[in-house]
N, C-alpha and C positions, 0 to 999 in steps of 0.2 A: 772446339772453342770458338766463340763468335769473334770475328775480326773487328778490331776497333775502326770506327769511321773516322777518316782523316780528310775526306774531300766531299763537298756537296756540289753537284752539278744541277744547274737550273735551266729549265726552259725559260723563254723570255715573254712572249706575248700571251697574256692570260694568266701568267704565273707571277711575274714581277711588275709588268706594266699592262695597262689597258691600251691596246693599240687602236689606231684609227684606220688601219689598212683596209682598203675597200676590196675585199676578196671577190665580190661579185664582178667588179670591174676587171680585176686581175684575171680571173678564170675566163671571163668573156673574151678578153684580148688573147689569152693563151689559146683557147679553143678556135677562135676565128683564124688565127695564124696557122695553127696545126692543120686545120681543114684545108687552108689555102695551099699547104705543102703536101697534101695527099692523104692525110688521115681521113678515114671514112666519115662522112657526114652522119651525125646522129650517134656515133660511137661514144663520144665524150659528153659528160654532163657537168654543169657548174655545181651540182650537189655533191660531186665526188671530191675527194681530197686531191691536192696537187700531186701527191705521191702516185695516186691511182691514174690521174690524167696523164702524167708523164710515162708511167709504166705501160699503160694501154697503147699510147701513141707509139712508143718505141717498138713494141711488139707488132703493131699494125703495119708500121713502115717496113719492118723486117720481112713480114709476110708478103709484102708487095714487091720485095726485091730491091728496095732502096739501099744503095751502098752505105756501109757503116759511116764513112767519112761525111756523107751528106746528112745522114741522120744526126751525127754529132753536131754539125753546123746548125741544123734546125733546133736541136735542144739547147744549144748555146744561145740562140736568139730568144728562145722561150725564157731562158734565165735572165736575159736583159729586160724582157717585158716585166718579169716578176720584180726585178730590182727597181725599175722605174716606178712602179705602183707603190712599192714599199717606201721608197725615198720621199714620195709625195706626202706621206702621212707622218713623218718624223715630228713635226712641230706640234701635232695634236695628241701625241702619246702622253699618258698620265701614269704616274706611279700608283700601283695598287696600295691601298691603305695599309700601313704597317711594314711595308717591304724594306724601307730604308733602316728603320730601327732594328728589324730582324737581322738584316745583313750585318749591321754594326755589331750586334751581339754575337753572331756566329763567328765573325772575325776575331772578336775578343776571346771567344772560346777556343780559338786556335785552328779552325777549319780552313783548308784551302777551298776556294770557291771558283766556279767556272760557269760560263754561259754556253749552252749547246742548243742551237736553234736551227730551225729550217728557214729562217729569214737570212738575208745576206749580211755579210760582215759589216759593211759600211752603215747600213740601216741600224744594225744592232748597236754598234758603237755610238752612233749619233743619238739614238733613242736613249741609251743609258746615260750619255752625257747630258742630254736635255732634261732628263728627270733627276739628275744628280746622283745616279747610282753607279756610274762607271768605276769610280775609285775603289769600290768594294770587291773587285774581281781580279783574280790572278790571270785569268784567261777568258777570251771571248772568241768562240768559234761559230762562224756562220755555216750555211749549208754547203758552201763551196770549199770549205777548209778541212774536211775530213775525207778519208778514202771513199766512203759512202755516207750519206746523211741519215739521220733518224728516219725510219726505225731500224736500220741495219746496225748490228753489233759493233762494226768497225768505228762508228761514230763515238761510242763511249770508250772503246779500247784506245782510240787515238787520244781522246781527252785525258784518260788516265796516264798514258805515256808522257804527254806534255806536262802534266801536273807532277810527274815522277811518283806516281802512286800505282798500286795494283787496282784492278777493277773491283775486287772484293773489299776495297777500302773506300768505295764511293757509295753515295746515295744519289739517285736522280729524282728531282722534284719537278712535276709538270701538271698541266691542266687538261691534257688530251690523251686518249687511248694510244695514240702513236708514241707518246713518251713512255707509257707503260710497256708497250710492245718492244721498244728499243731496250729498256732495262731488262726485260725478260730475256730477250735474245742475247744480251751480254752477261746475263746472270748477275745483275746488279739490283740491289734493294731499291724499291720504288715507293715514293709517297705522292699521292694524288692530292690536288687542291681543288677547291670549288669556286675559284675566282674567275675561271675562264669558261670554256664551252661545256665541260663535263658536269653533269648533275649527279646527285647521290645515286640515282638508279643506274646511271652510266657506269659508275665505278663498281656498283654491285654486280651488274651484268658482266663486267670485265673481270671480276674476281679480285679486285684490288682490296687488300686487307688493311692498308694504312691510308686514311683519307683525313685531311685537315681542312678547316674552313678557308685557310690561306697561309701564306708564308709567315704572316704575323705570329702564328702560333708555333712555328717550327723550332726556335731555340729552346723553349721550355719543354716541348715535346721530346726533343732529342735528349735533353738533360734527364727527364723522367725515365727514359727508356734506355739509359746507358747500361744498366745492370741486366744480367740474365743473358 
């Protein structure tokens, strides 16, 4: 028997808001700092995701025999770099068309709602506040607030626990394959949207079976697909 959906977890940037985060600047600063701390020159690329950059750096430092405590301090400073660049962009974030109305309908339909993002908490809250969306959420979780961030399953498992729901009662909605990977790892239903980085062919190649133009269409889509 199909479990009833009780909670909807949203990615933030590209899903609910169009952010103005300068990822090129962020990754440039991150890589420059990591290389200055011993990561091999040329190992990291700004074309890689932050997840890959951090993972490769941690592995490289371990291979060089850098003590774990020192690596931890290095990665904490990288986190500060990411936070700084994110906070610079808050004032320029814009609500994606239809997001507010969709969230209003979903709350009226009785769903619990949460944000689960790889951005930091302060940026997420301030961006939601500046776009008028903050009041629609029961929970806002930044990358530093789960045992491990997306795409690890613990991110969604922790979200479910705080919402007092089971993971099989959740849907994750996002614009990036990392979101889909997180949902898959946690065995959570996933719905992709086309308002961010992923194109239709991206989702086809990833094997995503549920794709919407945007969150604007989500309330009606869920209503139509309640049965079966």
